[in-house]
C-alpha positions as CSV (number, residue, x, y, z in Angstrom):
1,M,0.0,-43.6,-64.5
2,E,-3.1,-45.3,-63.2
3,D,-1.2,-46.7,-60.2
4,V,0.0,-43.2,-59.3
5,Q,-3.6,-41.8,-59.6
6,T,-5.1,-44.5,-57.4
7,E,-2.3,-43.9,-54.9
8,K,-3.1,-40.2,-54.8
9,Q,-6.8,-40.9,-54.4
10,G,-6.0,-43.1,-51.4
11,E,-3.8,-40.4,-49.9
12,N,-6.5,-37.8,-50.3
13,R,-9.1,-40.1,-48.7
14,K,-6.7,-40.7,-45.8
15,R,-6.1,-37.0,-45.4
16,S,-9.8,-36.0,-45.6
17,L,-10.6,-38.8,-43.0
18,R,-7.9,-37.5,-40.7
19,R,-9.2,-33.9,-41.1
20,Q,-12.8,-35.1,-40.3
21,H,-11.5,-36.9,-37.2
22,F,-9.5,-33.9,-36.1
23,I,-12.6,-31.6,-36.5
24,I,-14.8,-34.0,-34.6
25,R,-12.2,-34.2,-31.8
26,I,-11.9,-30.4,-31.6
27,K,-15.7,-30.1,-31.4
28,Y,-15.9,-32.8,-28.7
29,T,-13.2,-31.1,-26.6
30,E,-14.8,-27.7,-27.1
31,N,-18.1,-29.1,-25.8
32,K,-16.5,-30.6,-22.8
33,K,-14.7,-27.4,-21.8
34,P,-16.5,-24.7,-19.8
35,P,-17.9,-21.8,-21.9
36,Q,-15.4,-19.4,-20.4
37,R,-12.5,-21.2,-21.9
38,T,-13.9,-21.1,-25.4
39,A,-14.7,-17.4,-25.1
40,L,-11.1,-16.7,-24.1
41,R,-9.7,-18.6,-27.0
42,K,-11.7,-16.9,-29.7
């Protein structure tokens, strides 16, 4: 039981890290694009 729980915790940590990285990447690319592009996409 404990092994499964720790495995799940590790998976969650990986997933949250990946999500954070993805959000940061999106923000970075949004900032690099010209304002017209972002206005069109919204």
